[in-house]
N, C-alpha and C positions, 0 to 999 in steps of 0.2 A: 606866873609864867609856867606854863606846862612842861612836862617832860621832853616833848618831841621839840619844842621851841628852844628849850636849854640845850639839846642835842645839836640842833642846827645851828646855834648860835657858836657852841664849841667846835663845830667842824669848820664853820666859816673864819674862826678865829686861827686856825692853823695855816701854816704857811702852805703855799701851791703844792710843793714836793710832798709834804706830808698828807695833804688832802688827796694826792693822787694815791699813794701808798694805803691810806685807809678806805678810800672807794675800791680800789684793787682787792683789799682783804674782804670787804663786805661783798663784793662781786663773788668770790671765791667761796666764801661762806654760803651765799645763797645757792650756788651751784651744788655745793656738798649737800646741803638740805633737801634740794630736789632730788639729787640721786638718792639719798638714804629714804625719802619718803614715798618716791615713785619708781625709779628706775631699778633699784636692788630688789623690791619685792616682786616685781615684774619678772625679772631673770630667775629668781629663786622660784617662783610658781611654773615658769615655762620649763626649767629644768626638771622639776616634780612630774609636769606631765609627759615630758618626753620618756623619762624613765617609766611611767605608768604605760605609756604607749609599747614601748619596747617588751615590758612584762606581758601586757596582753598579746601581742605579736606573738611571742614565745608560747604562749599558752595556746593560742589558736593553733599554731604549728604543730604542736604536740597533740592538740585533739582531732584534727584531720584525718590522720591514720584511721584513729579509733571509730570516727564517724562513718567513714567507707566501710569499715567492717560491720557496724551496725547497719547500715543499710543493705548491704550484703546479705545480712542474715535477717531483715526484715521479711521478706517474702516467703521465707522457708517455713515448711509445714511441722509440725510436732511429729517427733518420730515415737515417741510413747506417751500416752494418754496419762492424765493425772490418777494416781492411785491414791486411796484414803483422802484425807482431808487435805485443803489447800495449805492450811498451816502447817501439817506434817510435812508436806512435801518442800515447803519454803525453808523450814527448819533443817531438814536434812540436807538441802541442797547448799544453804548458808555453811554448815559444817564442812561438807566436801569441798568447798570453794576456798576455805581458809579464812573468811570473814566473821567466824563467830567471836574472835575477841572485840572485834569493831560493832558487833551487833548491841544495841541499846535496848530495842524493844520490836517485839514482834507479836501482834494481836489482831485477831479476826474481827472484822466488821459487820454490821447488821445486814450490809448488802451482798455478804458472801465473799468479799474481798479480804485480803489481808494488808495490813499496814505495817512497814518495817523501817526503824529508824537506825542509822548507823553514826557513829562518831569516830573520825580518824581513820576510816576505811580506804584502803589502796584503791585509786580510782580504775586502774587497768582491770584489777581484780572484779570490781564491783560491775563494771561494764561486762567483762566476760561472763558474770554470774548471771546477770540480766539475759543476756542472749542466751546463755545456756539453759536457763529456765523456759525460754520461749520454745527454743529449739527441741528439748527433750521432754518437756511436759505440756506446752501448748499455754504456760502461764505468761501474761503480757503485763508489762508495767504500764499502767494507765496514767498515773500522776507522778511526776518525778521532781523533786526539789533538791538541787545539789548546790553546795557552797563549799568553796575552797576552805581547806583547814589551815592551821599554821604550819604545818610540814609540807613540803613541797611533795607532789604527787598524791597527796591524801585529800579525802573529802568528807564533809558531813553529809547525809542523804537521808531523806524521807521519802519513800517509796509506797505506793499504792499497787498491789499485785492483784489480778484477777484471773481467772480461767477464761481462756479465749472462746469456749464454748458458751460461756455464760452472756 
């Protein structure tokens, strides 16, 4: 006799009232297992997604004014042409923008551009610095990769800069 048959025989040997209580307990157990296996993970994942969407919406709301500033500056012509090497101009502007502490690397490329890398740089200062380079020196950012750093308002960035006359 297998275990399932023994369980069935035991169940049938119970009085009617006891069978009802065991059946009710089994139904509650099944509902509890379904809740733990399906409903609870779904609700937890849903809460995490809602939190993520709210975080992304807050970031978007913070970036919109900065984007409009960049758009406004996009069409302006450089006031002062680049003097000396592009690397020298970039290094001097980084220092004056207060980003020197976040600068990880600044190196010239074979194509005449300069690649800079920042770690934990203030996003607003970084955007202002890029806009100032274009406005003052005619230097444009042609390839920009920005990722959020662990501190709010700070980013890690890799930027390729080149003279707009090139």
